N, C-alpha and C positions, 0 to 999 in steps of 0.2 A: 296475479301479478309478481309475486314472490319465485314462483316456478319459472316466469319467464326470464327475471334476472338471474336464476341460478344457471339456466341454460346458457344465457350469454357469458357468464363467467367462466363455466367449463369450456365454452367454446374458444374463449380468449386463453385458457390454459392449454387446451388442446393444440392451439395454432402456436403458441409460445413453444410447447415441447416438441412439435415437430420442426420448428425453427432451429432450435437447439440442436436436435438431431442431424439435421442436414447442414447446419451451418459451416462445418467444416469444408464442405465441397466448394464454398464460394469465398472462403477465406483469402486473403492474399497471402502469398510467402512469406514464412518468418523473416522479419526484418528488424528485429529488435538490436538498438544500439544503446550502449551505456558508456559512462564515463569510465576510465579504466586507469588508475594510478594509485599511488601510495605516498605518504609524506616521506617515507624511508627511501624512495626512488626519485620523486619528483619535488621534493620539499615542500615549502608552504604553497606553491601554485596548487596542490592538490587540497590542502586544508582549506584555503580561501578560492575555491574554485570559481572561475568567471563562465558565466553561462554562456553556451556554444563555443567553447573552448575547444577548437577542432584539434589540438595537439594531443589531447587525451581522450578522443572519442574512439570508440572501438564498436565493429560490427559484430554481434555476439554470434556463435555457431548455432545452427540450427536447434541442436537440443538444450541450449541455454535460454530459458525462458523467464529470467528474472534479472534485474540489476539490484545490487546491493552497495550498501554504505556500512562498514564495519568500524566503529568508533573505538579506539583503545584510550583509557584513563589509567592512572595509578595513583596510589596514596601511601605514604609512609606511615601516617599516623591516623588514619582512618576517618578524620575529620573532613578533607576536601580532596576530591579526585582533580587531579592535574591532567592537562591533555598530553598524550603522548604520540598517537598516530592516528592517521585514518586512512583506510583503503576502499577504493571504489572499484567495482568488477562486475562481469556477466556471472552468472550462477545456473546450474542446471535445477538445482532445487535450492530453497532458501527458507531458512526456519528462521524467525524474528525471535528477539528476545534478548535478555541482558544475563552475564554470569559474572560472579567475581571468582578470582583465583589467587591463591596466596594467603598466607597467614601475617605475618609481620608487614611485608610489603605487599599492598593489594593491586592486583591488576583487575580492571572493571572493563569488560568488553561488550560492546551493545552492537547488534547486527539489525538493520531494518532492510524491508524488501521492498520492491516494486516492479511493475511490468509494463512501463510506457517508455515511449521514446526519451531517452537522456533523462531520465526521471531521479537518477540517483545523485542529487547535488545537496548542498547544505548538509546537516548533520544527521539527517534521515531521508530515506527514500520515500517521495510522494505517491501516494496510492492512487492508482488509476481509478478513474470514474466508473461507476456500474455502466454497461452499454445499453442501448435504447431497449432490448429485448426484457432485461432484468427489470427497467423502469416501467414497461407496459404490464408485466406482470405484477409488480409492487402495487401500482396503482389500481389495477383490477382486484388485487386482494383487500386492498384499503377500502374500495367502493363496496365490495362484497360485505367485509367486516361490520361497515355501518350502514348497511341495509340502503345502499346507493345514494346515501344523503350526501351530496357533494361537500357540504360544509364541513361536515364532520370528518369526512375523508380527507380533506385538505388539512385539517388541523392535526390529523394523526400523522399524516406523511411529514409535516412541519416538525412535530414532536420528535419524531423518529430520526428526522435530520439532525436536530438539535442535538439529541442524546448522542448520536454518532460523532458530532464534532466535539462534543464535552470528553467523549472518552480518548478521541485523537488528541486533543490538547493536552489532557492529562498524562497519557503516555510521553508526548513530546517534553513535558516539563520534568518528568521523572527521569527521562535519558539525559536530558540537559543538566540536571542538577546532579546526576551520578547515583541516584537512588534506584533500587531494583523495582520493576513494576510487578 
């Protein structure tokens, strides 16, 4: 019985792998659009961005695979970081994280990245959800890990989702409060 389950699992992994290898042949052309603005050029309309604001939407170039939100804050006494500026744009590469620059007056910069259509609104970029291929593989791995016991597998998946959400909320709160992650 276990051998049967293992062969089903490996068959699913094989199908998933082939799908990943050949999926680029059936993908639609690159058509990422991001909000493109900065408070220095666009004022508070970029800071308090309205969803679907067509005035600041931009189609990204084919090599630009990410949308980003870059949030700048500053502090003169290191006790509280005050808002200074925000930029939203298309990016070829995007490295998330926060940095502090300066000694007396500190500039705090946080960059978040996402790769979904108009995902860079708010103070962070919204992460794209995993595609169906990833979910099939993840579900197969959960079933295999728990000897194809459906309830244990569902519990494992829910725990993983809860841990992911907890990490995302923690990161957001750190960025919002001006603390480094």
